[in-house]
Each structure stands twice: as structure tokens, then as C-alpha cells.
C-alpha positions as CSV (number, residue, x, y, z in Angstrom):
1,M,-6.7,12.9,-14.9
2,L,-5.5,9.6,-14.2
3,N,-1.9,8.9,-15.3
4,P,0.1,5.7,-15.0
5,L,2.7,5.7,-12.0
6,D,5.7,3.2,-12.3
7,N,6.9,3.9,-8.8
8,V,4.0,3.5,-6.6
9,T,3.9,-0.4,-6.1
10,D,6.0,-3.4,-7.3
11,S,2.9,-6.0,-7.0
12,G,0.5,-4.6,-9.5
13,F,-0.1,-1.8,-12.0
14,A,-1.1,1.7,-10.8
15,I,-2.5,5.1,-12.2
16,G,-3.3,8.2,-10.2
17,S,-2.7,11.8,-9.6
18,P,-0.1,11.8,-6.7
19,G,-1.2,13.3,-3.6
20,Q,-4.9,13.3,-4.9
21,E,-6.0,9.6,-6.0
22,Y,-4.2,6.2,-6.4
23,V,-5.6,3.0,-8.2
24,V,-4.1,0.1,-8.2
25,Y,-4.9,-3.4,-9.8
26,I,-3.3,-6.8,-8.7
27,N,-4.0,-9.8,-10.4
28,S,-4.4,-11.8,-7.0
29,T,-5.6,-10.8,-3.6
30,A,-2.3,-10.5,-1.5
31,D,-1.0,-8.2,0.2
32,V,0.1,-4.9,-1.7
33,T,2.7,-2.4,-0.9
34,A,2.2,1.0,-2.0
35,T,4.3,4.3,-2.0
36,I,2.3,7.2,-1.9
37,T,2.4,11.0,-1.3
38,S,-0.3,13.4,0.6
39,T,0.1,16.0,2.6
40,S,-3.9,16.0,3.7
41,G,-4.4,12.3,4.0
42,L,-6.0,9.9,2.0
43,T,-8.6,7.1,2.7
44,G,-9.2,4.1,0.8
45,S,-11.1,1.2,-0.3
46,W,-10.6,-2.2,-2.2
47,F,-12.8,-3.1,-5.0
48,D,-13.9,-6.7,-6.1
49,P,-14.2,-6.8,-9.7
50,R,-15.7,-10.0,-9.6
51,S,-18.6,-9.5,-7.5
52,G,-19.0,-5.5,-7.5
53,Q,-18.4,-5.4,-3.7
54,T,-16.4,-2.6,-2.0
55,F,-14.5,-2.9,1.3
56,S,-13.5,0.2,3.6
57,V,-9.8,0.1,4.5
58,N,-9.6,1.7,8.0
59,G,-7.2,4.4,8.5
60,T,-5.8,7.7,7.0
61,F,-2.8,7.7,5.1
62,K,-0.2,10.6,4.3
63,T,2.9,10.5,2.7
64,G,4.9,6.6,2.9
65,K,5.1,3.2,2.3
66,Y,2.0,1.1,3.2
67,T,1.0,-2.7,3.1
68,F,-2.5,-2.9,2.4
69,T,-4.3,-6.3,3.0
70,P,-7.3,-7.3,0.8
71,P,-10.2,-8.7,3.3
72,D,-11.0,-12.2,3.4
73,E,-14.2,-12.1,1.3
74,M,-11.9,-11.0,-1.9
75,K,-9.7,-14.6,-1.5
76,G,-8.7,-16.1,-4.9
77,G,-8.9,-13.7,-7.5
78,D,-7.8,-9.9,-8.5
79,A,-8.6,-6.8,-6.7
80,V,-8.3,-2.9,-7.0
81,L,-7.1,-0.7,-4.1
82,H,-8.3,2.9,-4.5
83,L,-6.9,5.5,-2.4
84,T,-8.5,9.1,-2.9
85,A,-8.4,12.4,-1.0
């Protein structure tokens, strides 16, 4: 079950299951900084709610603070960052 998460990001709204899955919504396509926990590592993707397209995020992310940049194809609107185990 995904629950609201208050301390993941200061630039959007986050829900998730710490260590397993995070979903961050931002209302503008700007960089988003997220603080996550994961011992096994998470992979990520961006979702463009306007077009329905998804874009991979390079890398595997373990516990820490990361800055994610939406792809250029998504500039000018809202975006969803999805991190999952």
C-alpha cells in the first residue's frame, strides 16, 4: 500500500512504501530532489501525464538524497517520478 510521505521531497507530493516504491508528482517539469531509503536499490522512470509516455531514469538508487531531472521531451507541464524495487 502506498501512503503519503511528508519528508521525501520539498518540490512536490510524494506517496510510497519506503524502501520499495516512491511516486513523486510535480506540477512543473523542474528538477526534483528526493530523499529515499533502499538497501537493494531502486530503478526509476518519468511519466508524462499529458502524453502518457514514460522515460527511463539511468542508474540504481540506494539510501540517500538525489536530484532527478525530467527529460527535455517533458518540459512545460507536470510530471511524475516513479522509483521502484
